[in-house]
N, C-alpha and C positions, 0 to 999 in steps of 0.2 A: 577748773577742770583738774582731774587727777591725771598725773603722768603714769601711764600703765607700763608694766614690765615689758610689754611688746614694743614700746617706743624706742626709737634710736635716732641719733643725730646723723643725718646723711646729706651730703651735697649742700651744706650750709643751712639746713633746716630740719625740723622734727618731722618724722614720719610715723604713722600709726594707722592700724586698720580699724580702730575703734576709739571713741571718745566717751568719757563719762562725765556728765554735767553734775556739779555739786551745788546744793542749795547753801549759800553762804551762812545762813542762820544756824545750820547744823554742824558747822566746824567748831570743834571744842578744844580747849587748851589742856595739855597734859599737866597734871598736878605735881608730878615728880614723885608720886607715891605708887605703890603697888598694893593689891589686895593680898589676903592671906595665901592665895595660890600663886602669887607672883605676877598676876595680870595687871597691866598698867591701868591707872585710874585717870579718867578724863572728866573735865567739867561736863555736866549733864548725864553722867553715868548714874545708873540706879544700882544700889548695893543692898545686900541683905546681911544684917549683923548676926552674931552668934545667938542673940536673944530674939531673933526673927523680926527685928525692926527693919522696915524698908525705908530707905532714904536716898535722895538724889544729891549730887554734888553741885555746888554753885560757888561762884566767886563772891566773897564778901568784901566789897570795895572799901567800906568804911574802916575795916580792920586789916585789910590787905592779906587775906587768907582764903583758903577754900574751906567750905563748911558743908555739913550734911543737913538736909532739911526734910521734914516729913511732908506727905501730901497735903497736910493742913498748914504748911509753911512754918512749922515749929522747928527750932534749932534742935537737932538730934545729935550731931557729932562735930567735935572740933578736936583735932589731934594730928598726929604724924603717921603712925602705922596702924590703920584700922584693922581690927579683927573681923573683917567682913569680906563678902565675895561679890564681885561685879556680876549682876544678873541681866543687865541690859542697859539701855539708855532711853531718855525721855522722847527721843524722836522715832526710834524704831520699835520701841516697846512701851508705849504710853499706858497700856492696860496694866502694867506691873506697878504703876505709880498712882493708883486711884484709891 
C-alpha cells in the first residue's frame, strides 16, 4: 500500500480515508540517474533518445548495472547520464514499447 499524504498517526495508529493497493511487480528501483530534463529514471521506464530510439531500463544482474534495451531485447544504452527523455513506463504505457 502507498501511504497517502492524507495519512496521519493518531492515537497509536495510522488513519486515512483512502487506501491505494499497489501491484508488487510494478514497483521499480530508482537508478540514481535523471534524464536530460532532470526527471528521475527508474527501472522499467521507457525513454526516447535524441536519435529517436525508444528503449526501456532494466537491471543487468550479470554486470551489476542498469541498461537500456529495445523492444526486440537488443542492448541500446549503457552509461551514466543519458541524453534521453522519460516518456512513460512499461506498466502504464506498454504501447510506447512495441
